[in-house]
Each structure stands twice: as C-alpha cells, then as structure tokens.
Steps between C-alpha positions, in 0.01 A plus 500: 500500500586532133287813466671675794845427351385648172369813675823531699712486180281762333528724806881466500520579130271799546700619801835478315350691208396781732843510659677532166279795409534686829876471562712763329879519501654728759839527332640489150589178332839425354498591134572217264804572290490407135821360359631665181438301185781264395556630145505878540562520875228762524254538785250681270499214248433250780209713625361531145513121462311462828236753387438314175491165679163323482396170652856433620640473147827679559686356201229632267527845661880487469475409130273799438721751685828367359342499152409867540849587626662308211283693253617825657862378477462413130420864430848588624383647830578408859189307610545559874554872442176525301307303762634725779418808290143373451463431873631844599275673245189319626563519876311786668652736756175569689174314553195549721381296795160551660497618860184515707461806716181608673271281293644617166762331282779713363742395230838587648795520259809310615840429350541154354765272653761340273355148534149624429623693194639176359179314584275762341707539185535126434135445585385771256732378224383137531131597539507723192687234303229248589232750395636534146290336227578151378417601143791741476747306715502123471696413814548645845869537422416748222260688728758530777771601253294788360390613847859511631618676185218757526564557871872554434403771246252667740194384306212261544232421759748435784630856474139625489428308823802664666383844385150431632635391840727802534225736382269366772774552759558854373127579514484388865811686608284709734464195726875435525497628861293194597791260449548250779 
C-alpha cells in the first residue's frame, strides 16, 4: 500500500513537471510597472537599483546608486541628466534576432523598442561595471561611477558593445525583408 502511494506521488510530480514544460502562454502578460524612486522621482534610477540588486538586498543597491548620484552631484553636474545621457548613448537603435527559414537561420535586423533600449543599456552598464578590476577600483560604487561617467562621454566598453550590436545589424541589412 505504502509503495503504491509513493509511486502515485512520483507520477503526479512527474506529470505536473511535463505540463509546466509543454504549456506556453497564448497571450501577453500584464507588464509590471516599476515605481519611480522616492528621492529623485526617476524611473531610470529605480530600474538601475533593480538591476544592481542581488540576493534581495535592495537597501544595499540603493546605497550604491545614491552614492554614485551624490558623487556626480558633488562635481556640480545634474546627476539625473548625466545618467540619462549615459543611457541614451549606450542604447542601440537596431539589433538582430535570428529567424529560421527553410532550415537556415538568418540574423534579421530589427528596431529596438524603448523598453528594450533601457534594458540593454542598463544591463551593459552594470555588467561592464562588474567586470572592472578590483585592483583599480575598490568598491562597486567606484566601478559604477566610472562606467556611467564614461558612457555619458561616449567612451568605454558599454559604448563598444552598442557599436558591435549596431554593426552586426548593419552587416545583416540584406535580410531586413524577412521581418515578421
């Protein structure tokens, strides 16, 4: 009796696992809206805080971002303006998506939506800040500060990533007619 109950539970678990893999959504989900941050009232700052967030430690992420913005303010510049400038400099206009056609995959260039531009630019800025060496920069706040400052001045690895993405889209312009 006990063995059959055990087998039945395993079968149910296995069955539910298969169901979760095979069912795909048939319509779009509601997008979660991020509230602007309380200090600057900026949507971009709130998104940056969420990108830096690790292990649910939001106050630590907030301290890092607000520390960077305060450092930018101390230089006599508008911190939000510099952050927005960095984001607009890093965000690409075109990217490629693979499309399968007749057994071959083609990289089709597409225009990047506004939300995706923000995602890509913040992702590249944070990723490149994390990649900086600990020898040169002793805290993540310093790394993020230099990355935002470089991006605002059209320099650094984030700008190189944007150029690489747009160059790939330009090279595959011949497949633009395959858009869906």
